[in-house]
Phi, psi and omega in degrees: 000133181285149177293147179298146177289137177259130179236135175261125184217163176293151175301144171237145182307331179290351175281345192302319181298315180295315181294325177296324175293323175298316180298319178301319177297316178298313183294337179274347185266110182298334178294327184268317192245343188056016179054036176297318178247098182301144183281052178286162177300322178298316180292323176298316179297319178295319179297317179302313179297319181294319178300315179297321179297311179300316181301322185275342184273156177296129179086358177263140185216148168224124175249144184241135171266124184238131175261131181308126178080352183249327184096197182298136176235358178184170178200163172224135182240126185203166177229137176269340180242120180233126179289137179237144179286338181237154179287141174213146177287347180283141170251091186268125176263163180230132170262119182271311184222138171222124185216138172229132180305142184310316181291351183248003181284161179066029176238010179086007183289316177300319178299315180294320176299315181294317177300316180295319179296315181296321178295316178297318178297319178300314180297329180273004173095007177295141177253341179217152177229134179246139175216148178240148174211149176298145180302330181277351183274073185300321178299318179294316180298320177298315180299310183297318179294321177300327182271011173096003176285150178226158176294135182233316182221141178254131177255128178253146181229141174224131175279142177253134177290138179270136178279139174066017178072011181270117178257142173075010178262138185229000000 
């Protein structure tokens, strides 16, 4: 039996439930998210609203990888227009999320999603693209480097001990 055909297409609002479940999987995976944004129902609802906002704004995009007969198996969420506080000749786009369901990985789907996103960004005038991944997320880093991304800026993080057991109080 032949493998299902993979098609990259624009997001449709009826995809939102499936993509929200994908985001929940990403947010639950410490390798991908470091659990910065816990996959609570509130955060899932906020992510859903944010995806719709990005989708509806000029320069905002969501592309979906769909397997024939199976439905969505991955997506990429990105913006070609990003507001900057200072002038720069660069038109830097941002890729926020790239996800492929575990059973569909290592089949070139992430590469195809990224290629489609980069082509769309190029057509919209982006000159640079930024993406972040956790240092421990070696599969994502391999994909991005294979696609021509290079290390540009290093972000360091330090946890601060909370006094008196009070978290989130400032």
